PAFI-409785 format. One record per atom (N, C-alpha, C): chain; y, x, z; atom name; residue number from 1; residue in three letters. Coordinates in nm, 3 decimals, m for minus. Example, Ala and Ser with C-alpha at 12.3 -4.5 7.8 and 13.67 -1.06 7.14 Angstrom:
2
<cadena:A yy:m0.569 xx:1.319 zz:0.780 atomo:N num:1 residuo:ALA>
<cadena:A yy:m0.450 xx:1.230 zz:0.780 atomo:CA num:1 residuo:ALA>
<cadena:A yy:m0.330 xx:1.320 zz:0.780 atomo:C num:1 residuo:ALA>
<cadena:A yy:m0.225 xx:1.285 zz:0.708 atomo:N num:2 residuo:SER>
<cadena:A yy:m0.106 xx:1.367 zz:0.714 atomo:CA num:2 residuo:SER>
<cadena:A yy:0.003 xx:1.290 zz:0.787 atomo:C num:2 residuo:SER>
END
This chain:
98
<cadena:A yy:8.203 xx:11.241 zz:8.729 atomo:N num:1 residuo:MET>
<cadena:A yy:8.121 xx:11.155 zz:8.639 atomo:CA num:1 residuo:MET>
<cadena:A yy:8.107 xx:11.091 zz:8.652 atomo:C num:1 residuo:MET>
<cadena:A yy:8.235 xx:10.961 zz:8.548 atomo:N num:2 residuo:VAL>
<cadena:A yy:8.171 xx:10.809 zz:8.573 atomo:CA num:2 residuo:VAL>
<cadena:A yy:8.247 xx:10.720 zz:8.462 atomo:C num:2 residuo:VAL>
<cadena:A yy:8.141 xx:10.651 zz:8.398 atomo:N num:3 residuo:VAL>
<cadena:A yy:8.038 xx:10.601 zz:8.349 atomo:CA num:3 residuo:VAL>
<cadena:A yy:8.037 xx:10.457 zz:8.367 atomo:C num:3 residuo:VAL>
<cadena:A yy:8.130 xx:10.387 zz:8.294 atomo:N num:4 residuo:ASN>
<cadena:A yy:8.167 xx:10.271 zz:8.296 atomo:CA num:4 residuo:ASN>
<cadena:A yy:7.975 xx:10.143 zz:8.259 atomo:C num:4 residuo:ASN>
<cadena:A yy:7.935 xx:10.075 zz:8.390 atomo:N num:5 residuo:THR>
<cadena:A yy:7.797 xx:9.962 zz:8.415 atomo:CA num:5 residuo:THR>
<cadena:A yy:7.764 xx:9.962 zz:8.248 atomo:C num:5 residuo:THR>
<cadena:A yy:7.884 xx:9.909 zz:8.199 atomo:N num:6 residuo:ASP>
<cadena:A yy:7.870 xx:9.798 zz:8.139 atomo:CA num:6 residuo:ASP>
<cadena:A yy:7.782 xx:9.881 zz:7.970 atomo:C num:6 residuo:ASP>
<cadena:A yy:7.868 xx:10.028 zz:7.993 atomo:N num:7 residuo:ALA>
<cadena:A yy:7.765 xx:10.117 zz:7.880 atomo:CA num:7 residuo:ALA>
<cadena:A yy:7.731 xx:10.219 zz:7.835 atomo:C num:7 residuo:ALA>
<cadena:A yy:7.675 xx:10.188 zz:8.045 atomo:N num:8 residuo:LEU>
<cadena:A yy:7.569 xx:10.305 zz:8.041 atomo:CA num:8 residuo:LEU>
<cadena:A yy:7.472 xx:10.229 zz:8.046 atomo:C num:8 residuo:LEU>
<cadena:A yy:7.467 xx:10.065 zz:8.087 atomo:N num:9 residuo:ASN>
<cadena:A yy:7.360 xx:10.027 zz:7.986 atomo:CA num:9 residuo:ASN>
<cadena:A yy:7.365 xx:9.959 zz:7.920 atomo:C num:9 residuo:ASN>
<cadena:A yy:7.414 xx:10.052 zz:7.792 atomo:N num:10 residuo:SER>
<cadena:A yy:7.403 xx:9.954 zz:7.654 atomo:CA num:10 residuo:SER>
<cadena:A yy:7.353 xx:10.045 zz:7.567 atomo:C num:10 residuo:SER>
<cadena:A yy:7.284 xx:10.106 zz:7.641 atomo:N num:11 residuo:LEU>
<cadena:A yy:7.256 xx:10.275 zz:7.620 atomo:CA num:11 residuo:LEU>
<cadena:A yy:7.089 xx:10.349 zz:7.615 atomo:C num:11 residuo:LEU>
<cadena:A yy:7.043 xx:10.383 zz:7.490 atomo:N num:12 residuo:SER>
<cadena:A yy:6.972 xx:10.329 zz:7.578 atomo:CA num:12 residuo:SER>
<cadena:A yy:6.818 xx:10.426 zz:7.625 atomo:C num:12 residuo:SER>
<cadena:A yy:6.683 xx:10.367 zz:7.688 atomo:N num:13 residuo:ALA>
<cadena:A yy:6.626 xx:10.496 zz:7.734 atomo:CA num:13 residuo:ALA>
<cadena:A yy:6.666 xx:10.652 zz:7.729 atomo:C num:13 residuo:ALA>
<cadena:A yy:6.632 xx:10.730 zz:7.623 atomo:N num:14 residuo:LYS>
<cadena:A yy:6.667 xx:10.820 zz:7.594 atomo:CA num:14 residuo:LYS>
<cadena:A yy:6.801 xx:10.841 zz:7.574 atomo:C num:14 residuo:LYS>
<cadena:A yy:6.931 xx:10.809 zz:7.565 atomo:N num:15 residuo:ASN>
<cadena:A yy:7.062 xx:10.826 zz:7.687 atomo:CA num:15 residuo:ASN>
<cadena:A yy:7.043 xx:10.832 zz:7.751 atomo:C num:15 residuo:ASN>
<cadena:A yy:7.012 xx:10.746 zz:7.787 atomo:N num:16 residuo:LYS>
<cadena:A yy:7.057 xx:10.676 zz:7.924 atomo:CA num:16 residuo:LYS>
<cadena:A yy:7.008 xx:10.863 zz:8.043 atomo:C num:16 residuo:LYS>
<cadena:A yy:6.913 xx:10.834 zz:8.009 atomo:N num:17 residuo:LYS>
<cadena:A yy:6.855 xx:10.988 zz:8.093 atomo:CA num:17 residuo:LYS>
<cadena:A yy:6.864 xx:11.096 zz:8.066 atomo:C num:17 residuo:LYS>
<cadena:A yy:6.969 xx:11.096 zz:7.976 atomo:N num:18 residuo:ALA>
<cadena:A yy:6.968 xx:11.242 zz:7.918 atomo:CA num:18 residuo:ALA>
<cadena:A yy:7.135 xx:11.279 zz:8.000 atomo:C num:18 residuo:ALA>
<cadena:A yy:7.210 xx:11.137 zz:7.977 atomo:N num:19 residuo:LEU>
<cadena:A yy:7.382 xx:11.144 zz:8.054 atomo:CA num:19 residuo:LEU>
<cadena:A yy:7.327 xx:11.137 zz:8.192 atomo:C num:19 residuo:LEU>
<cadena:A yy:7.173 xx:11.043 zz:8.206 atomo:N num:20 residuo:LEU>
<cadena:A yy:7.203 xx:11.056 zz:8.431 atomo:CA num:20 residuo:LEU>
<cadena:A yy:7.118 xx:11.212 zz:8.482 atomo:C num:20 residuo:LEU>
<cadena:A yy:7.046 xx:11.259 zz:8.352 atomo:N num:21 residuo:GLY>
<cadena:A yy:7.000 xx:11.356 zz:8.409 atomo:CA num:21 residuo:GLY>
<cadena:A yy:7.064 xx:11.478 zz:8.429 atomo:C num:21 residuo:GLY>
<cadena:A yy:7.269 xx:11.520 zz:8.333 atomo:N num:22 residuo:SER>
<cadena:A yy:7.267 xx:11.566 zz:8.386 atomo:CA num:22 residuo:SER>
<cadena:A yy:7.363 xx:11.608 zz:8.416 atomo:C num:22 residuo:SER>
<cadena:A yy:7.358 xx:11.487 zz:8.601 atomo:N num:23 residuo:VAL>
<cadena:A yy:7.491 xx:11.463 zz:8.598 atomo:CA num:23 residuo:VAL>
<cadena:A yy:7.508 xx:11.561 zz:8.716 atomo:C num:23 residuo:VAL>
<cadena:A yy:7.449 xx:11.631 zz:8.778 atomo:N num:24 residuo:ASP>
<cadena:A yy:7.379 xx:11.716 zz:8.881 atomo:CA num:24 residuo:ASP>
<cadena:A yy:7.454 xx:11.852 zz:8.810 atomo:C num:24 residuo:ASP>
<cadena:A yy:7.426 xx:11.904 zz:8.633 atomo:N num:25 residuo:GLU>
<cadena:A yy:7.463 xx:12.025 zz:8.594 atomo:CA num:25 residuo:GLU>
<cadena:A yy:7.663 xx:12.011 zz:8.640 atomo:C num:25 residuo:GLU>
<cadena:A yy:7.660 xx:11.886 zz:8.549 atomo:N num:26 residuo:SER>
<cadena:A yy:7.847 xx:11.844 zz:8.597 atomo:CA num:26 residuo:SER>
<cadena:A yy:7.883 xx:11.838 zz:8.696 atomo:C num:26 residuo:SER>
<cadena:A yy:7.871 xx:11.865 zz:8.732 atomo:N num:27 residuo:ILE>
<cadena:A yy:7.924 xx:11.878 zz:8.912 atomo:CA num:27 residuo:ILE>
<cadena:A yy:7.942 xx:11.969 zz:8.946 atomo:C num:27 residuo:ILE>
<cadena:A yy:7.794 xx:12.045 zz:8.904 atomo:N num:28 residuo:ALA>
<cadena:A yy:7.799 xx:12.241 zz:8.968 atomo:CA num:28 residuo:ALA>
<cadena:A yy:7.920 xx:12.322 zz:8.885 atomo:C num:28 residuo:ALA>
<cadena:A yy:7.984 xx:12.248 zz:8.732 atomo:N num:29 residuo:PHE>
<cadena:A yy:8.051 xx:12.303 zz:8.643 atomo:CA num:29 residuo:PHE>
<cadena:A yy:8.183 xx:12.300 zz:8.749 atomo:C num:29 residuo:PHE>
<cadena:A yy:8.199 xx:12.139 zz:8.720 atomo:N num:30 residuo:TYR>
<cadena:A yy:8.339 xx:12.125 zz:8.788 atomo:CA num:30 residuo:TYR>
<cadena:A yy:8.338 xx:12.194 zz:8.889 atomo:C num:30 residuo:TYR>
<cadena:A yy:8.301 xx:12.156 zz:8.990 atomo:N num:31 residuo:VAL>
<cadena:A yy:8.291 xx:12.255 zz:9.122 atomo:CA num:31 residuo:VAL>
<cadena:A yy:8.316 xx:12.388 zz:9.104 atomo:C num:31 residuo:VAL>
<cadena:A yy:8.214 xx:12.474 zz:9.065 atomo:N num:32 residuo:ASP>
<cadena:A yy:8.218 xx:12.619 zz:8.980 atomo:CA num:32 residuo:ASP>
<cadena:A yy:8.370 xx:12.615 zz:8.942 atomo:C num:32 residuo:ASP>
<cadena:A yy:8.420 xx:12.546 zz:8.890 atomo:N num:33 residuo:ASN>
<cadena:A yy:8.511 xx:12.591 zz:8.753 atomo:CA num:33 residuo:ASN>
<cadena:A yy:8.665 xx:12.536 zz:8.882 atomo:C num:33 residuo:ASN>
<cadena:A yy:8.659 xx:12.412 zz:8.954 atomo:N num:34 residuo:TYR>
<cadena:A yy:8.791 xx:12.418 zz:9.048 atomo:CA num:34 residuo:TYR>
<cadena:A yy:8.766 xx:12.559 zz:9.187 atomo:C num:34 residuo:TYR>
<cadena:A yy:8.686 xx:12.558 zz:9.220 atomo:N num:35 residuo:ASP>
<cadena:A yy:8.642 xx:12.697 zz:9.334 atomo:CA num:35 residuo:ASP>
<cadena:A yy:8.728 xx:12.872 zz:9.242 atomo:C num:35 residuo:ASP>
<cadena:A yy:8.667 xx:12.860 zz:9.083 atomo:N num:36 residuo:ASN>
<cadena:A yy:8.696 xx:12.954 zz:9.039 atomo:CA num:36 residuo:ASN>
<cadena:A yy:8.836 xx:12.996 zz:8.976 atomo:C num:36 residuo:ASN>
<cadena:A yy:8.932 xx:12.848 zz:8.871 atomo:N num:37 residuo:ASN>
<cadena:A yy:8.990 xx:12.800 zz:8.842 atomo:CA num:37 residuo:ASN>
<cadena:A yy:9.085 xx:12.814 zz:8.916 atomo:C num:37 residuo:ASN>
<cadena:A yy:9.098 xx:12.695 zz:9.024 atomo:N num:38 residuo:THR>
<cadena:A yy:9.191 xx:12.602 zz:9.055 atomo:CA num:38 residuo:THR>
<cadena:A yy:9.254 xx:12.658 zz:9.187 atomo:C num:38 residuo:THR>
<cadena:A yy:9.136 xx:12.685 zz:9.237 atomo:N num:39 residuo:THR>
<cadena:A yy:9.122 xx:12.687 zz:9.371 atomo:CA num:39 residuo:THR>
<cadena:A yy:9.165 xx:12.858 zz:9.426 atomo:C num:39 residuo:THR>
<cadena:A yy:9.044 xx:12.948 zz:9.388 atomo:N num:40 residuo:GLY>
<cadena:A yy:9.076 xx:13.042 zz:9.392 atomo:CA num:40 residuo:GLY>
<cadena:A yy:9.142 xx:13.180 zz:9.328 atomo:C num:40 residuo:GLY>
<cadena:A yy:9.249 xx:13.140 zz:9.246 atomo:N num:41 residuo:LYS>
<cadena:A yy:9.333 xx:13.130 zz:9.190 atomo:CA num:41 residuo:LYS>
<cadena:A yy:9.383 xx:13.130 zz:9.302 atomo:C num:41 residuo:LYS>
<cadena:A yy:9.454 xx:13.020 zz:9.294 atomo:N num:42 residuo:TYR>
<cadena:A yy:9.640 xx:12.955 zz:9.425 atomo:CA num:42 residuo:TYR>
<cadena:A yy:9.582 xx:13.098 zz:9.483 atomo:C num:42 residuo:TYR>
<cadena:A yy:9.443 xx:13.049 zz:9.611 atomo:N num:43 residuo:GLU>
<cadena:A yy:9.429 xx:13.161 zz:9.665 atomo:CA num:43 residuo:GLU>
<cadena:A yy:9.411 xx:13.309 zz:9.658 atomo:C num:43 residuo:GLU>
<cadena:A yy:9.427 xx:13.368 zz:9.584 atomo:N num:44 residuo:LYS>
<cadena:A yy:9.449 xx:13.461 zz:9.534 atomo:CA num:44 residuo:LYS>
<cadena:A yy:9.552 xx:13.553 zz:9.534 atomo:C num:44 residuo:LYS>
<cadena:A yy:9.682 xx:13.422 zz:9.429 atomo:N num:45 residuo:ALA>
<cadena:A yy:9.874 xx:13.401 zz:9.397 atomo:CA num:45 residuo:ALA>
<cadena:A yy:9.902 xx:13.411 zz:9.536 atomo:C num:45 residuo:ALA>
<cadena:A yy:9.811 xx:13.337 zz:9.698 atomo:N num:46 residuo:VAL>
<cadena:A yy:9.865 xx:13.337 zz:9.794 atomo:CA num:46 residuo:VAL>
<cadena:A yy:9.869 xx:13.416 zz:9.914 atomo:C num:46 residuo:VAL>
<cadena:A yy:9.782 xx:13.513 zz:9.858 atomo:N num:47 residuo:THR>
<cadena:A yy:9.703 xx:13.653 zz:9.950 atomo:CA num:47 residuo:THR>
<cadena:A yy:9.858 xx:13.727 zz:9.879 atomo:C num:47 residuo:THR>
<cadena:A yy:9.815 xx:13.746 zz:9.767 atomo:N num:48 residuo:ASP>
<cadena:A yy:9.859 xx:13.878 zz:9.695 atomo:CA num:48 residuo:ASP>
<cadena:A yy:10.025 xx:13.848 zz:9.648 atomo:C num:48 residuo:ASP>
<cadena:A yy:10.072 xx:13.736 zz:9.735 atomo:N num:49 residuo:ALA>
<cadena:A yy:10.218 xx:13.704 zz:9.779 atomo:CA num:49 residuo:ALA>
<cadena:A yy:10.272 xx:13.792 zz:9.950 atomo:C num:49 residuo:ALA>
<cadena:A yy:10.249 xx:13.836 zz:9.922 atomo:N num:50 residuo:GLY>
<cadena:A yy:10.195 xx:13.768 zz:10.140 atomo:CA num:50 residuo:GLY>
<cadena:A yy:10.256 xx:13.669 zz:10.164 atomo:C num:50 residuo:GLY>
<cadena:A yy:10.197 xx:13.554 zz:10.192 atomo:N num:51 residuo:LEU>
<cadena:A yy:10.273 xx:13.445 zz:10.164 atomo:CA num:51 residuo:LEU>
<cadena:A yy:10.160 xx:13.407 zz:10.295 atomo:C num:51 residuo:LEU>
<cadena:A yy:10.310 xx:13.359 zz:10.474 atomo:N num:52 residuo:LYS>
<cadena:A yy:10.205 xx:13.294 zz:10.587 atomo:CA num:52 residuo:LYS>
<cadena:A yy:10.112 xx:13.147 zz:10.554 atomo:C num:52 residuo:LYS>
<cadena:A yy:10.068 xx:13.167 zz:10.597 atomo:N num:53 residuo:ARG>
<cadena:A yy:10.033 xx:13.024 zz:10.627 atomo:CA num:53 residuo:ARG>
<cadena:A yy:10.018 xx:12.937 zz:10.736 atomo:C num:53 residuo:ARG>
<cadena:A yy:10.084 xx:12.872 zz:10.736 atomo:N num:54 residuo:VAL>
<cadena:A yy:10.103 xx:12.740 zz:10.891 atomo:CA num:54 residuo:VAL>
<cadena:A yy:10.064 xx:12.675 zz:10.838 atomo:C num:54 residuo:VAL>
<cadena:A yy:10.025 xx:12.680 zz:10.995 atomo:N num:55 residuo:ASN>
<cadena:A yy:9.976 xx:12.436 zz:11.030 atomo:CA num:55 residuo:ASN>
<cadena:A yy:10.114 xx:12.451 zz:11.180 atomo:C num:55 residuo:ASN>
<cadena:A yy:10.052 xx:12.262 zz:11.094 atomo:N num:56 residuo:PHE>
<cadena:A yy:10.130 xx:12.208 zz:11.200 atomo:CA num:56 residuo:PHE>
<cadena:A yy:10.049 xx:12.119 zz:11.315 atomo:C num:56 residuo:PHE>
<cadena:A yy:10.093 xx:12.081 zz:11.391 atomo:N num:57 residuo:SER>
<cadena:A yy:9.973 xx:12.009 zz:11.525 atomo:CA num:57 residuo:SER>
<cadena:A yy:9.960 xx:11.888 zz:11.461 atomo:C num:57 residuo:SER>
<cadena:A yy:9.956 xx:11.757 zz:11.449 atomo:N num:58 residuo:ALA>
<cadena:A yy:9.984 xx:11.630 zz:11.521 atomo:CA num:58 residuo:ALA>
<cadena:A yy:10.088 xx:11.543 zz:11.491 atomo:C num:58 residuo:ALA>
<cadena:A yy:10.113 xx:11.644 zz:11.620 atomo:N num:59 residuo:ASP>
<cadena:A yy:10.294 xx:11.581 zz:11.612 atomo:CA num:59 residuo:ASP>
<cadena:A yy:10.382 xx:11.646 zz:11.504 atomo:C num:59 residuo:ASP>
<cadena:A yy:10.392 xx:11.790 zz:11.515 atomo:N num:60 residuo:GLN>
<cadena:A yy:10.468 xx:11.776 zz:11.389 atomo:CA num:60 residuo:GLN>
<cadena:A yy:10.461 xx:11.754 zz:11.324 atomo:C num:60 residuo:GLN>
<cadena:A yy:10.275 xx:11.701 zz:11.238 atomo:N num:61 residuo:THR>
<cadena:A yy:10.328 xx:11.612 zz:11.110 atomo:CA num:61 residuo:THR>
<cadena:A yy:10.324 xx:11.483 zz:11.108 atomo:C num:61 residuo:THR>
<cadena:A yy:10.279 xx:11.389 zz:11.310 atomo:N num:62 residuo:SER>
<cadena:A yy:10.355 xx:11.260 zz:11.263 atomo:CA num:62 residuo:SER>
<cadena:A yy:10.509 xx:11.318 zz:11.213 atomo:C num:62 residuo:SER>
<cadena:A yy:10.641 xx:11.392 zz:11.304 atomo:N num:63 residuo:GLU>
<cadena:A yy:10.724 xx:11.400 zz:11.284 atomo:CA num:63 residuo:GLU>
<cadena:A yy:10.817 xx:11.435 zz:11.128 atomo:C num:63 residuo:GLU>
<cadena:A yy:10.705 xx:11.545 zz:11.021 atomo:N num:64 residuo:LEU>
<cadena:A yy:10.770 xx:11.547 zz:10.925 atomo:CA num:64 residuo:LEU>
<cadena:A yy:10.749 xx:11.433 zz:10.817 atomo:C num:64 residuo:LEU>
<cadena:A yy:10.678 xx:11.315 zz:10.862 atomo:N num:65 residuo:ASN>
<cadena:A yy:10.601 xx:11.234 zz:10.806 atomo:CA num:65 residuo:ASN>
<cadena:A yy:10.715 xx:11.110 zz:10.777 atomo:C num:65 residuo:ASN>
<cadena:A yy:10.747 xx:11.140 zz:10.977 atomo:N num:66 residuo:LYS>
<cadena:A yy:10.928 xx:11.062 zz:10.978 atomo:CA num:66 residuo:LYS>
<cadena:A yy:11.021 xx:11.052 zz:10.879 atomo:C num:66 residuo:LYS>
<cadena:A yy:11.025 xx:11.205 zz:10.912 atomo:N num:67 residuo:LEU>
<cadena:A yy:11.171 xx:11.209 zz:10.827 atomo:CA num:67 residuo:LEU>
<cadena:A yy:11.125 xx:11.243 zz:10.677 atomo:C num:67 residuo:LEU>
<cadena:A yy:11.025 xx:11.183 zz:10.634 atomo:N num:68 residuo:ALA>
<cadena:A yy:10.980 xx:11.193 zz:10.430 atomo:CA num:68 residuo:ALA>
<cadena:A yy:10.936 xx:11.049 zz:10.396 atomo:C num:68 residuo:ALA>
<cadena:A yy:11.015 xx:11.001 zz:10.492 atomo:N num:69 residuo:ALA>
<cadena:A yy:10.971 xx:10.849 zz:10.412 atomo:CA num:69 residuo:ALA>
<cadena:A yy:11.054 xx:10.796 zz:10.322 atomo:C num:69 residuo:ALA>
<cadena:A yy:11.229 xx:10.848 zz:10.365 atomo:N num:70 residuo:THR>
<cadena:A yy:11.258 xx:10.790 zz:10.241 atomo:CA num:70 residuo:THR>
<cadena:A yy:11.279 xx:10.879 zz:10.092 atomo:C num:70 residuo:THR>
<cadena:A yy:11.275 xx:10.972 zz:10.124 atomo:N num:71 residuo:VAL>
<cadena:A yy:11.240 xx:11.068 zz:9.987 atomo:CA num:71 residuo:VAL>
<cadena:A yy:11.107 xx:10.975 zz:9.901 atomo:C num:71 residuo:VAL>
<cadena:A yy:10.966 xx:10.924 zz:10.063 atomo:N num:72 residuo:ARG>
<cadena:A yy:10.860 xx:10.859 zz:9.907 atomo:CA num:72 residuo:ARG>
<cadena:A yy:10.924 xx:10.720 zz:9.895 atomo:C num:72 residuo:ARG>
<cadena:A yy:10.999 xx:10.662 zz:9.971 atomo:N num:73 residuo:ASP>
<cadena:A yy:11.136 xx:10.530 zz:9.930 atomo:CA num:73 residuo:ASP>
<cadena:A yy:11.211 xx:10.619 zz:9.777 atomo:C num:73 residuo:ASP>
<cadena:A yy:11.229 xx:10.637 zz:9.834 atomo:N num:74 residuo:ASP>
<cadena:A yy:11.329 xx:10.702 zz:9.676 atomo:CA num:74 residuo:ASP>
<cadena:A yy:11.206 xx:10.697 zz:9.555 atomo:C num:74 residuo:ASP>
<cadena:A yy:11.080 xx:10.769 zz:9.538 atomo:N num:75 residuo:TRP>
<cadena:A yy:11.033 xx:10.867 zz:9.464 atomo:CA num:75 residuo:TRP>
<cadena:A yy:10.960 xx:10.658 zz:9.425 atomo:C num:75 residuo:TRP>
<cadena:A yy:10.925 xx:10.548 zz:9.456 atomo:N num:76 residuo:VAL>
<cadena:A yy:10.889 xx:10.446 zz:9.407 atomo:CA num:76 residuo:VAL>
<cadena:A yy:10.969 xx:10.407 zz:9.386 atomo:C num:76 residuo:VAL>
<cadena:A yy:11.117 xx:10.436 zz:9.408 atomo:N num:77 residuo:LYS>
<cadena:A yy:11.245 xx:10.258 zz:9.390 atomo:CA num:77 residuo:LYS>
<cadena:A yy:11.227 xx:10.367 zz:9.168 atomo:C num:77 residuo:LYS>
<cadena:A yy:11.266 xx:10.476 zz:9.283 atomo:N num:78 residuo:LYS>
<cadena:A yy:11.253 xx:10.583 zz:9.040 atomo:CA num:78 residuo:LYS>
<cadena:A yy:11.217 xx:10.523 zz:9.038 atomo:C num:78 residuo:LYS>
<cadena:A yy:11.160 xx:10.478 zz:9.056 atomo:N num:79 residuo:TYR>
<cadena:A yy:10.963 xx:10.484 zz:8.885 atomo:CA num:79 residuo:TYR>
<cadena:A yy:10.971 xx:10.314 zz:8.975 atomo:C num:79 residuo:TYR>
<cadena:A yy:10.983 xx:10.278 zz:8.947 atomo:N num:80 residuo:ALA>
<cadena:A yy:10.969 xx:10.095 zz:8.946 atomo:CA num:80 residuo:ALA>
<cadena:A yy:10.981 xx:10.014 zz:8.871 atomo:C num:80 residuo:ALA>
<cadena:A yy:11.079 xx:10.068 zz:8.793 atomo:N num:81 residuo:GLY>
<cadena:A yy:11.065 xx:10.053 zz:8.645 atomo:CA num:81 residuo:GLY>
<cadena:A yy:11.027 xx:10.144 zz:8.546 atomo:C num:81 residuo:GLY>
<cadena:A yy:10.932 xx:10.240 zz:8.566 atomo:N num:82 residuo:LYS>
<cadena:A yy:10.867 xx:10.243 zz:8.440 atomo:CA num:82 residuo:LYS>
<cadena:A yy:10.686 xx:10.215 zz:8.463 atomo:C num:82 residuo:LYS>
<cadena:A yy:10.627 xx:10.156 zz:8.585 atomo:N num:83 residuo:PHE>
<cadena:A yy:10.557 xx:10.192 zz:8.621 atomo:CA num:83 residuo:PHE>
<cadena:A yy:10.469 xx:10.153 zz:8.774 atomo:C num:83 residuo:PHE>
<cadena:A yy:10.431 xx:10.042 zz:8.791 atomo:N num:84 residuo:ASP>
<cadena:A yy:10.365 xx:9.988 zz:9.020 atomo:CA num:84 residuo:ASP>
<cadena:A yy:10.348 xx:10.117 zz:9.044 atomo:C num:84 residuo:ASP>
<cadena:A yy:10.452 xx:10.137 zz:9.081 atomo:N num:85 residuo:SER>
<cadena:A yy:10.450 xx:10.260 zz:9.142 atomo:CA num:85 residuo:SER>
<cadena:A yy:10.459 xx:10.201 zz:9.304 atomo:C num:85 residuo:SER>
<cadena:A yy:10.471 xx:10.145 zz:9.405 atomo:N num:86 residuo:LYS>
<cadena:A yy:10.442 xx:10.112 zz:9.499 atomo:CA num:86 residuo:LYS>
<cadena:A yy:10.301 xx:10.091 zz:9.506 atomo:C num:86 residuo:LYS>
<cadena:A yy:10.267 xx:9.991 zz:9.379 atomo:N num:87 residuo:ALA>
<cadena:A yy:10.097 xx:10.071 zz:9.439 atomo:CA num:87 residuo:ALA>
<cadena:A yy:10.014 xx:10.134 zz:9.423 atomo:C num:87 residuo:ALA>
<cadena:A yy:10.130 xx:10.246 zz:9.331 atomo:N num:88 residuo:LEU>
<cadena:A yy:10.000 xx:10.345 zz:9.341 atomo:CA num:88 residuo:LEU>
<cadena:A yy:10.006 xx:10.445 zz:9.394 atomo:C num:88 residuo:LEU>
<cadena:A yy:10.163 xx:10.445 zz:9.468 atomo:N num:89 residuo:PHE>
<cadena:A yy:10.167 xx:10.563 zz:9.616 atomo:CA num:89 residuo:PHE>
<cadena:A yy:10.145 xx:10.444 zz:9.753 atomo:C num:89 residuo:PHE>
<cadena:A yy:10.041 xx:10.365 zz:9.727 atomo:N num:90 residuo:ASP>
<cadena:A yy:9.942 xx:10.296 zz:9.836 atomo:CA num:90 residuo:ASP>
<cadena:A yy:9.793 xx:10.292 zz:9.861 atomo:C num:90 residuo:ASP>
<cadena:A yy:9.836 xx:10.304 zz:9.714 atomo:N num:91 residuo:PHE>
<cadena:A yy:9.672 xx:10.307 zz:9.666 atomo:CA num:91 residuo:PHE>
<cadena:A yy:9.587 xx:10.499 zz:9.704 atomo:C num:91 residuo:PHE>
<cadena:A yy:9.744 xx:10.507 zz:9.702 atomo:N num:92 residuo:THR>
<cadena:A yy:9.743 xx:10.733 zz:9.708 atomo:CA num:92 residuo:THR>
<cadena:A yy:9.716 xx:10.758 zz:9.842 atomo:C num:92 residuo:THR>
<cadena:A yy:9.764 xx:10.620 zz:9.957 atomo:N num:93 residuo:SER>
<cadena:A yy:9.812 xx:10.738 zz:10.058 atomo:CA num:93 residuo:SER>
<cadena:A yy:9.690 xx:10.636 zz:10.128 atomo:C num:93 residuo:SER>
<cadena:A yy:9.570 xx:10.517 zz:10.104 atomo:N num:94 residuo:ASP>
<cadena:A yy:9.545 xx:10.451 zz:10.166 atomo:CA num:94 residuo:ASP>
<cadena:A yy:9.443 xx:10.556 zz:10.149 atomo:C num:94 residuo:ASP>
<cadena:A yy:9.404 xx:10.576 zz:10.031 atomo:N num:95 residuo:LEU>
<cadena:A yy:9.322 xx:10.739 zz:10.019 atomo:CA num:95 residuo:LEU>
<cadena:A yy:9.301 xx:10.822 zz:10.125 atomo:C num:95 residuo:LEU>
<cadena:A yy:9.447 xx:10.906 zz:10.103 atomo:N num:96 residuo:PHE>
<cadena:A yy:9.508 xx:11.060 zz:10.199 atomo:CA num:96 residuo:PHE>
<cadena:A yy:9.428 xx:10.907 zz:10.372 atomo:C num:96 residuo:PHE>
<cadena:A yy:9.483 xx:10.839 zz:10.400 atomo:N num:97 residuo:ASN>
<cadena:A yy:9.459 xx:10.791 zz:10.551 atomo:CA num:97 residuo:ASN>
<cadena:A yy:9.319 xx:10.806 zz:10.559 atomo:C num:97 residuo:ASN>
<cadena:A yy:9.239 xx:10.845 zz:10.404 atomo:N num:98 residuo:LYS>
<cadena:A yy:8.998 xx:10.773 zz:10.538 atomo:CA num:98 residuo:LYS>
<cadena:A yy:8.984 xx:10.858 zz:10.544 atomo:C num:98 residuo:LYS>
END
């Protein structure tokens, strides 16, 4: 749950308490929904399809990243005129690498 600080501070004490008191319930709902409706369905579909899971070593992952560099560069160029694709890519990449 994300709430703007100014908006949160503008709430009455009663509404602020209600909002902050709903965080645990919201997180529980989100996790349950994700587990059962996203990850759960995906895992079932993978199993039902009989797909084989593949794990890559660190060296293989590094090689795949090198090979994918041109694809990433092409994506950034393709969308540069529509939005700041480079900033979005860099932001996402930074999150992934943390």
